[in-house]
C-alpha positions as CSV (number, residue, x, y, z in Angstrom):
1,X,34.2,-37.0,-17.7
2,X,33.8,-33.8,-17.1
3,X,33.6,-31.7,-13.9
4,X,35.5,-31.3,-10.9
5,X,35.5,-31.1,-7.5
6,X,36.0,-27.2,-6.2
7,X,35.0,-27.1,-1.9
8,X,35.7,-23.0,-2.5
9,X,33.7,-23.0,-5.2
10,X,31.1,-25.5,-5.3
11,X,30.3,-24.9,-1.1
12,X,31.3,-28.6,-0.4
13,X,33.9,-29.1,2.7
14,X,36.4,-31.7,3.5
15,X,33.8,-34.2,5.3
16,X,32.0,-33.6,1.9
17,X,28.7,-32.5,3.5
18,X,26.9,-29.3,1.9
19,X,27.2,-25.9,2.4
20,X,26.1,-22.5,1.7
21,X,28.1,-20.0,1.2
22,X,29.1,-17.0,4.0
23,X,27.9,-14.5,1.7
24,X,24.3,-16.2,0.9
25,X,23.6,-16.5,4.6
26,X,24.7,-13.1,5.0
27,X,22.3,-11.4,2.2
28,X,19.7,-14.3,3.3
29,X,19.9,-12.6,6.9
30,X,19.7,-9.1,5.6
31,X,16.7,-10.0,3.8
32,X,15.3,-11.0,6.7
33,X,16.4,-8.7,9.0
34,X,15.2,-5.8,6.5
35,X,11.5,-7.4,6.3
36,X,11.4,-7.8,10.0
37,X,12.3,-4.0,10.6
38,X,9.8,-3.2,7.8
39,X,6.7,-5.0,10.3
40,X,7.9,-3.2,13.3
41,X,7.8,0.1,11.4
42,X,4.3,-0.9,9.9
43,X,3.0,-1.7,13.5
44,X,4.6,1.1,15.2
45,X,4.9,3.9,12.3
46,X,2.2,3.6,9.8
47,X,-0.1,6.2,10.6
48,X,3.3,8.8,11.7
49,X,5.0,10.7,9.3
50,X,6.8,10.2,6.6
51,X,4.8,7.3,5.9
52,X,1.4,8.7,6.1
53,X,1.9,11.0,3.7
54,X,3.6,8.8,1.5
55,X,0.5,6.1,2.1
56,X,-2.0,9.0,1.1
57,X,-1.0,10.2,-1.7
58,X,-0.6,6.3,-2.7
59,X,-4.5,6.4,-2.2
60,X,-4.8,9.5,-3.6
61,X,-4.1,7.5,-6.8
62,X,-6.3,5.0,-6.2
63,X,-9.5,7.5,-6.1
64,X,-7.7,9.0,-9.7
65,X,-7.6,5.7,-11.3
66,X,-11.0,4.8,-10.2
67,X,-12.5,7.7,-11.3
68,X,-15.8,9.3,-9.2
69,X,-18.9,7.0,-8.8
70,X,-22.5,7.6,-8.9
71,X,-24.4,9.0,-5.6
72,X,-27.2,6.4,-3.8
73,X,-30.2,8.7,-3.4
74,X,-30.2,8.3,0.1
75,X,-28.1,11.6,0.7
76,X,-29.0,15.3,-0.1
77,X,-27.3,18.8,0.4
78,X,-28.9,21.7,0.9
79,X,-26.1,24.6,-0.1
80,X,-25.7,27.8,1.3
81,X,-23.8,29.3,-1.4
82,X,-22.9,32.7,-2.6
83,X,-26.6,33.4,-4.2
84,X,-28.4,32.5,-1.3
85,X,-26.2,34.9,0.8
86,X,-26.6,37.5,-1.7
87,X,-30.4,37.1,-2.0
88,X,-31.1,36.7,1.7
89,X,-28.7,40.2,2.3
90,X,-25.9,38.9,3.7
91,X,-24.2,36.5,6.2
92,X,-25.4,35.0,9.0
93,X,-28.7,34.6,7.4
94,X,-31.8,34.6,9.5
95,X,-32.8,31.6,11.1
96,X,-36.5,32.1,10.0
97,X,-35.0,30.8,6.4
98,X,-33.8,27.8,8.6
99,X,-36.5,26.6,10.0
100,X,-38.7,27.4,6.1
101,X,-36.0,25.2,4.7
102,X,-36.4,22.2,7.4
103,X,-40.2,22.7,7.1
104,X,-40.3,22.1,3.6
105,X,-37.7,18.9,3.3
106,X,-40.0,17.7,6.1
107,X,-42.9,17.8,4.0
108,X,-41.1,16.7,1.3
109,X,-40.4,13.3,3.0
110,X,-36.8,13.9,4.1
111,X,-36.1,11.0,6.6
112,X,-33.4,12.9,9.1
113,X,-32.2,16.6,8.5
114,X,-28.6,18.1,9.8
115,X,-28.1,21.2,10.4
116,X,-23.9,22.0,9.8
117,X,-24.4,25.4,11.7
118,X,-23.9,26.2,15.5
119,X,-26.7,27.7,16.5
120,X,-25.9,29.6,19.1
121,X,-27.4,32.7,21.7
122,X,-24.4,34.5,20.5
123,X,-23.9,37.3,17.3
124,X,-26.0,38.3,14.9
125,X,-27.6,35.3,14.6
126,X,-30.1,36.3,17.4
127,X,-33.7,36.2,15.9
128,X,-36.2,34.9,18.7
129,X,-39.0,34.9,16.4
130,X,-36.9,32.7,13.8
131,X,-35.3,30.4,16.9
132,X,-39.5,30.1,18.1
133,X,-40.6,29.2,15.2
134,X,-37.6,26.4,14.3
135,X,-38.0,24.9,17.8
136,X,-41.5,24.2,17.4
137,X,-40.7,22.8,13.9
138,X,-37.9,20.6,14.8
139,X,-39.6,19.4,18.3
140,X,-42.9,18.1,15.9
141,X,-40.4,16.3,13.7
142,X,-38.3,14.8,16.5
143,X,-35.6,14.1,13.2
144,X,-32.7,16.9,13.7
145,X,-29.4,16.5,14.1
146,X,-27.0,19.4,15.3
147,X,-23.6,19.5,15.3
148,X,-20.6,20.0,18.4
149,X,-17.6,21.6,17.4
150,X,-15.2,19.6,20.0
151,X,-12.0,22.3,21.0
152,X,-8.7,21.4,21.7
153,X,-7.8,24.5,23.1
154,X,-9.5,27.0,24.9
155,X,-11.2,30.1,23.8
156,X,-13.7,32.5,24.8
157,X,-16.5,30.3,22.4
158,X,-16.2,27.3,24.3
159,X,-19.5,26.4,25.9
160,X,-20.1,24.4,29.2
161,X,-20.2,20.4,28.4
162,X,-23.3,19.9,30.8
163,X,-25.8,20.6,28.3
164,X,-24.7,17.7,25.9
165,X,-24.1,15.1,28.4
166,X,-27.5,13.8,27.7
167,X,-26.5,13.1,23.7
168,X,-23.5,11.2,24.7
169,X,-23.4,7.5,23.6
170,X,-25.7,5.6,25.6
171,X,-24.1,1.8,25.2
172,X,-20.0,2.2,25.3
173,X,-17.4,-1.0,25.5
174,X,-14.1,-0.7,25.2
175,X,-12.7,-3.8,23.9
176,X,-9.8,-5.1,25.2
177,X,-6.3,-4.3,23.7
178,X,-7.7,-1.0,22.1
179,X,-5.9,1.9,21.5
180,X,-7.0,5.2,23.4
181,X,-9.2,7.5,20.6
182,X,-6.7,10.7,21.0
183,X,-3.7,11.2,22.2
184,X,-4.9,14.7,23.1
185,X,-8.4,14.8,24.9
186,X,-10.7,18.0,24.2
187,X,-10.8,21.0,26.3
188,X,-14.3,22.4,25.0
189,X,-17.5,22.4,23.1
190,X,-18.9,24.8,20.8
191,X,-22.5,23.8,20.3
192,X,-26.0,24.9,19.6
193,X,-28.2,26.3,22.4
194,X,-29.6,23.9,25.3
195,X,-33.0,25.0,23.6
196,X,-31.7,23.1,20.0
197,X,-30.1,20.6,21.5
198,X,-33.4,19.4,23.9
199,X,-35.4,18.9,20.4
200,X,-32.7,17.6,18.7
201,X,-29.9,15.0,18.4
202,X,-25.9,15.9,18.3
203,X,-22.9,14.4,16.3
204,X,-19.7,15.6,16.6
205,X,-18.2,17.3,13.1
206,X,-14.3,17.2,14.2
207,X,-12.0,15.7,11.4
208,X,-8.7,15.8,11.7
209,X,-6.2,16.9,8.7
210,X,-3.0,15.5,7.5
211,X,-0.2,16.7,6.7
212,X,-1.1,17.5,3.0
213,X,-4.4,19.1,3.8
214,X,-6.3,16.3,3.3
215,X,-8.7,14.6,5.1
216,X,-9.1,10.7,5.1
217,X,-10.7,9.6,8.8
218,X,-13.6,10.3,10.8
219,X,-13.8,8.8,14.3
220,X,-16.9,8.1,15.1
221,X,-17.0,8.6,18.5
222,X,-14.9,10.9,20.2
223,X,-14.2,11.2,24.3
224,X,-15.3,14.3,26.5
225,X,-15.4,14.7,29.9
226,X,-16.4,11.3,31.1
227,X,-19.0,10.5,28.1
228,X,-18.4,9.9,24.1
229,X,-20.0,11.7,21.5
230,X,-21.2,9.6,18.2
231,X,-19.9,11.2,15.0
232,X,-22.6,13.7,13.1
233,X,-23.3,11.0,9.9
234,X,-23.6,8.5,12.4
235,X,-26.4,10.0,14.7
236,X,-28.0,11.0,11.0
237,X,-27.6,7.0,10.1
238,X,-29.3,6.4,13.5
239,X,-32.2,8.5,12.7
240,X,-32.5,8.3,8.8
241,X,-33.3,3.7,10.6
242,X,-35.9,5.5,12.9
243,X,-33.2,3.8,15.7
244,X,-33.8,5.0,19.7
245,X,-30.4,6.2,21.1
246,X,-30.7,3.2,23.5
247,X,-30.0,1.0,20.2
248,X,-27.1,2.3,19.7
249,X,-23.8,0.9,20.7
250,X,-20.2,1.7,20.5
251,X,-17.6,-1.1,21.3
252,X,-14.4,1.6,21.1
253,X,-11.6,-0.3,18.7
254,X,-14.1,-2.6,16.8
255,X,-17.0,-1.0,15.8
256,X,-20.9,0.7,16.1
257,X,-24.0,-1.3,16.2
258,X,-26.9,-0.3,15.4
259,X,-29.9,-2.3,16.0
260,X,-29.0,-4.9,13.2
261,X,-26.3,-3.3,11.8
262,X,-22.4,-3.4,12.2
263,X,-20.3,-0.8,11.3
264,X,-16.5,-1.7,11.5
265,X,-13.9,0.4,12.5
266,X,-9.9,0.5,13.2
267,X,-8.5,0.4,16.2
268,X,-9.3,4.0,16.8
269,X,-12.9,3.6,15.9
270,X,-12.1,5.3,13.0
271,X,-13.3,4.0,9.2
272,X,-11.8,5.7,5.9
273,X,-13.8,8.4,4.2
274,X,-14.5,7.0,0.8
275,X,-14.7,10.2,-1.6
276,X,-17.1,9.4,-4.2
277,X,-16.0,12.3,-6.7
278,X,-16.0,15.9,-6.8
279,X,-18.5,18.1,-4.9
280,X,-20.9,18.2,-8.3
281,X,-21.4,14.5,-7.7
282,X,-23.4,14.8,-4.7
283,X,-27.1,15.3,-5.5
284,X,-27.4,19.2,-4.0
285,X,-29.6,22.4,-4.3
286,X,-29.0,25.9,-3.4
287,X,-30.9,27.3,0.0
288,X,-32.2,30.1,-2.3
289,X,-33.7,27.5,-5.2
290,X,-35.2,25.3,-2.3
291,X,-36.7,28.6,-0.7
292,X,-38.3,30.1,-4.3
293,X,-39.7,26.2,-5.1
294,X,-37.1,25.6,-7.7
295,X,-36.4,22.5,-6.3
296,X,-38.3,19.2,-8.0
297,X,-41.2,18.2,-5.7
298,X,-39.9,14.4,-4.2
299,X,-36.2,15.5,-4.2
300,X,-35.8,15.1,-0.6
301,X,-38.2,12.0,-0.1
302,X,-36.3,9.4,1.8
303,X,-33.3,10.9,1.8
304,X,-31.0,11.9,4.7
305,X,-30.0,16.0,4.1
306,X,-27.7,18.3,5.1
307,X,-27.9,21.8,5.2
308,X,-24.3,24.0,5.2
309,X,-22.3,26.5,4.0
310,X,-20.1,26.5,0.6
311,X,-19.8,30.2,-0.1
312,X,-16.2,32.6,-0.4
313,X,-14.8,33.3,3.1
314,X,-17.7,31.1,4.9
315,X,-17.4,27.9,6.1
316,X,-14.6,25.4,6.1
317,X,-13.2,23.4,3.4
318,X,-10.6,20.3,3.0
319,X,-8.6,19.0,0.6
320,X,-9.8,15.9,-1.3
321,X,-7.8,13.3,-4.0
322,X,-10.5,15.0,-6.7
323,X,-10.1,19.1,-5.5
324,X,-8.4,21.7,-3.1
325,X,-11.5,22.7,-1.5
326,X,-14.1,20.7,-0.4
327,X,-16.7,21.9,1.9
328,X,-17.1,20.7,5.6
329,X,-20.6,20.1,5.0
330,X,-20.2,17.8,2.0
331,X,-17.5,15.9,3.9
332,X,-20.0,15.3,6.1
333,X,-22.4,13.8,3.6
334,X,-19.8,11.9,2.2
335,X,-19.3,10.0,5.5
336,X,-23.2,9.6,5.9
337,X,-23.6,8.2,2.4
338,X,-20.6,6.0,2.9
339,X,-22.5,4.6,6.1
340,X,-25.9,4.1,5.1
341,X,-24.2,2.3,1.6
342,X,-21.8,0.3,3.8
343,X,-18.7,1.5,1.6
344,X,-16.5,3.3,3.9
345,X,-12.9,2.3,4.0
346,X,-11.9,-0.6,5.6
347,X,-8.5,-1.0,7.0
348,X,-9.4,-2.6,10.1
349,X,-7.5,-6.4,11.6
350,X,-8.5,-7.8,8.2
351,X,-6.6,-5.1,6.3
352,X,-3.3,-5.2,8.4
353,X,-3.5,-9.2,8.3
354,X,-3.3,-9.0,5.0
355,X,-0.6,-5.8,4.4
356,X,2.0,-8.3,7.5
357,X,1.4,-11.4,5.3
358,X,2.1,-9.6,2.2
359,X,5.7,-8.3,3.5
360,X,6.7,-11.7,4.9
361,X,5.3,-14.1,1.6
362,X,7.9,-11.6,0.1
363,X,10.6,-11.1,2.7
364,X,11.1,-15.1,2.8
365,X,10.5,-16.0,-0.3
366,X,13.6,-13.5,-1.6
367,X,15.2,-14.4,1.6
368,X,15.0,-17.6,0.0
369,X,16.0,-16.9,-3.6
370,X,19.4,-15.3,-1.9
371,X,20.4,-18.3,0.2
372,X,19.7,-20.2,-3.1
373,X,22.6,-18.1,-5.0
374,X,19.4,-16.7,-7.2
375,X,19.9,-13.1,-7.3
376,X,18.4,-12.8,-10.4
377,X,15.3,-15.2,-9.3
378,X,14.9,-12.7,-5.6
379,X,14.7,-9.3,-8.5
380,X,12.5,-11.2,-10.5
381,X,10.2,-12.2,-8.1
382,X,10.5,-8.4,-6.7
383,X,9.5,-7.2,-9.6
384,X,6.4,-9.4,-10.2
385,X,5.4,-8.7,-6.3
386,X,6.2,-4.6,-7.0
387,X,3.1,-4.9,-10.0
388,X,0.9,-7.5,-8.6
389,X,0.5,-5.2,-5.6
390,X,-0.5,-2.0,-6.6
391,X,-2.6,-3.8,-8.8
392,X,-4.7,-6.0,-6.6
393,X,-4.7,-3.0,-3.6
394,X,-6.6,-1.3,-6.6
395,X,-8.6,-4.3,-7.3
396,X,-9.4,-4.5,-3.6
397,X,-10.2,-0.7,-3.1
398,X,-12.5,-0.3,-5.9
399,X,-14.6,-3.8,-5.5
400,X,-14.4,-4.6,-1.7
401,X,-13.8,-1.2,-0.1
402,X,-10.8,-2.4,1.7
403,X,-7.7,-0.1,2.5
404,X,-4.5,-2.0,1.7
405,X,-1.2,-0.4,2.5
406,X,1.5,0.2,-0.3
407,X,4.1,2.0,1.3
408,X,6.0,0.0,3.8
409,X,5.2,-2.6,1.7
410,X,7.1,-0.8,-1.6
411,X,9.9,0.2,0.8
412,X,10.5,-3.4,1.4
413,X,10.3,-4.5,-1.7
414,X,12.9,-1.1,-3.0
415,X,14.9,-2.2,-0.5
416,X,15.3,-6.1,-0.9
417,X,15.7,-4.9,-4.8
418,X,18.9,-3.1,-3.9
419,X,20.2,-5.8,-1.9
420,X,20.1,-8.7,-4.7
421,X,21.2,-6.5,-7.2
422,X,24.6,-5.8,-4.8
423,X,24.4,-9.3,-4.0
424,X,24.3,-10.3,-7.9
425,X,26.9,-7.6,-9.2
426,X,28.8,-8.8,-6.3
427,X,28.9,-12.6,-7.6
428,X,29.4,-11.5,-11.2
429,X,32.3,-9.5,-10.0
430,X,33.7,-12.2,-8.2
431,X,33.3,-14.6,-10.7
432,X,35.1,-12.6,-13.2
433,X,37.8,-12.3,-11.4
434,X,38.3,-16.0,-10.7
435,X,37.8,-16.3,-14.3
436,X,40.5,-14.5,-15.2
437,X,42.9,-16.1,-13.0
438,X,41.6,-19.9,-14.3
439,X,42.1,-18.8,-17.1
440,X,45.8,-17.7,-17.0
441,X,46.7,-20.5,-15.5
442,X,44.7,-23.3,-17.8
443,X,46.6,-21.4,-20.7
444,X,49.6,-22.7,-19.4
445,X,48.6,-26.7,-19.9
446,X,45.6,-26.9,-21.9
447,X,45.0,-26.1,-25.9
448,X,42.7,-23.1,-25.9
449,X,39.5,-24.5,-27.7
450,X,39.8,-27.1,-23.8
451,X,40.3,-23.7,-22.1
452,X,37.1,-21.9,-23.7
453,X,35.3,-24.9,-23.1
454,X,36.5,-25.1,-19.6
455,X,35.5,-20.9,-19.1
456,X,32.0,-21.5,-20.6
457,X,31.4,-24.3,-17.4
458,X,32.7,-21.8,-15.1
459,X,30.7,-18.8,-16.5
460,X,27.1,-21.4,-15.9
461,X,28.6,-22.0,-12.1
462,X,29.2,-18.1,-12.0
463,X,25.2,-17.7,-13.2
464,X,24.4,-19.4,-10.1
465,X,26.7,-17.3,-8.0
466,X,29.4,-20.0,-7.8
467,X,28.0,-21.8,-4.8
468,X,26.8,-24.6,-6.7
469,X,29.0,-27.1,-8.3
470,X,28.2,-27.5,-11.5
471,X,27.2,-31.7,-12.4
472,X,29.7,-34.2,-13.6
473,X,28.4,-35.4,-16.6
474,X,29.9,-38.4,-18.7
475,X,30.6,-37.4,-22.2
476,X,31.1,-39.7,-26.0
477,X,34.8,-39.0,-26.2
478,X,37.3,-40.9,-29.3
479,X,41.1,-40.7,-28.3
480,X,43.2,-41.7,-31.3
481,X,47.0,-42.9,-30.4
482,X,49.2,-41.5,-33.7
483,X,52.3,-43.4,-34.0
484,X,55.4,-42.9,-36.7
485,X,56.3,-46.3,-38.5
486,X,59.9,-47.1,-38.5
487,X,60.7,-44.0,-36.5
488,X,63.7,-46.1,-34.7
489,X,65.1,-46.6,-37.7
490,X,64.9,-43.2,-39.2
491,X,66.2,-41.3,-36.3
492,X,69.1,-43.6,-36.1
493,X,70.1,-42.5,-40.0
494,X,69.5,-38.7,-39.4
495,X,71.7,-36.1,-37.9
496,X,70.1,-35.5,-34.3
497,X,69.2,-31.6,-35.8
498,X,67.3,-33.3,-39.1
499,X,65.1,-35.1,-36.5
500,X,63.8,-32.4,-34.1
501,X,63.0,-30.6,-37.4
502,X,61.3,-33.3,-38.7
503,X,59.3,-33.8,-35.8
504,X,58.7,-30.4,-35.6
505,X,57.1,-30.2,-39.1
506,X,55.2,-33.6,-37.7
507,X,53.7,-32.1,-35.1
508,X,52.5,-28.7,-36.7
509,X,50.8,-31.2,-39.9
510,X,49.3,-33.6,-36.9
511,X,48.0,-30.3,-34.9
512,X,46.8,-28.9,-37.6
513,X,44.6,-32.1,-39.0
514,X,43.2,-32.5,-35.7
515,X,42.4,-29.0,-35.1
516,X,40.4,-29.1,-38.4
517,X,38.2,-31.9,-37.0
518,X,38.1,-29.7,-33.6
519,X,39.7,-32.0,-31.9
520,X,42.9,-31.2,-29.2
521,X,46.3,-32.9,-29.2
522,X,46.2,-34.4,-25.6
523,X,50.1,-35.0,-25.1
524,X,53.2,-36.0,-27.1
525,X,55.1,-39.2,-26.1
526,X,58.0,-39.1,-28.5
527,X,57.2,-40.3,-31.9
528,X,53.4,-40.5,-30.9
529,X,50.3,-38.2,-30.1
530,X,47.3,-38.8,-28.0
531,X,44.3,-36.6,-29.9
532,X,40.8,-36.6,-28.3
533,X,37.5,-35.7,-29.9
534,X,34.3,-35.0,-28.6
535,X,35.6,-33.6,-25.1
536,X,34.5,-29.8,-26.1
537,X,31.6,-30.3,-28.5
538,X,34.2,-31.8,-31.1
539,X,33.4,-34.6,-33.7
540,X,35.8,-37.2,-34.0
């Protein structure tokens, strides 16, 4: 029988009960601790630096891997571009051209129109005749939305809030446990004149830019004063479906209901922007082409149309995963298309639950493997998870518009991998030292063959971190007893020195013969020899 009982190695105490070595408890505890810290950081700092920036870059890669996707026919853009500004004698353009464009789109069957231009009573845009014609046309069509630009620091352009209060959300519910939408409240608003607000709807056009200059969210409702105001794409969505303001209800921290439709949001009443591709992906025409009848008839039929600026040195622009400069009006059109097609990025409670469940599963699995001394298994599990998670995130991103967090789960996996590698290296180092000591001690008492066999058994135990004892094995072995016939008479007839020399030659011959058949000499008893075969892979 082979094997043995080594409390220091096997983990069995003097009472016979199984226990794990203390270092395994420590490794498992550290794995659980790392997991808990990462989950807490996820809940408290997921959208804060530096995690938000890392996650934003990982999201950009998901867009690039997916590539551009075809837009629907429900949204179109009319762009005030460089050639339009040149043809219409400079910027700002006369409002009569806006009136003409709005009339042509309405006659062509546009279902809703958003004018992403602040038509105030100040500046060079004063055009009484154009204003009157535009107001009359908009009042007749009743399908136009104007922008509200909330300001977070006091400027001379801020308008009083009274004219816009009629456009506040009529039905507002605060879900228990919902977060405040903004840490800082707006102090002013840049809005069209009261005359325009009286004949059309209004929605905010505020985007909050991340540290890398990209826009990944839009708040579907923003607070101002005692009221909340819908985003311009949400108002355009409402007009597109022919709903009245009273049919829109916002549940802060949950979503927005428009008639029978419900738009889910995160706890901050935001939706993720699902970019379709570069700016050329969206259906668009130049304003001057529209005014010169170079747009096919029926182009605007049953579409939501946005008019805005995309010219050098004019208008706002943001970074996207596909390009560095993406006009604000194109961003509004993208969000409108997301809402109409139901493909905005979802990162609400369901996505949060998936993120946390994945981190807990990986963390406790690694802790269990480390507790059983399977550091190699833990590294393998982390490698599989590190490949599977991004692949899964890409699949649900493309097919379910679900935004799964990658930054913190990958950070967790990297930290656990470092822990498992250190645990593995420490175990190997300790096993090597133990094997060296045992090899030196065994070499004093057993043959090299037995020593090699025992060293190999120790290596197998070291592969399991030395904590799980190798099971006792029963093997078929043969014991051979050799005795010299007539040795007593021989020893009496020969001098002692000759007897000793003869015995040395005999022992050498026996050892050579037994070793040739992979046997081992267990002991010498005077003129007798005990040889064993089969205990170390030997054959009799």
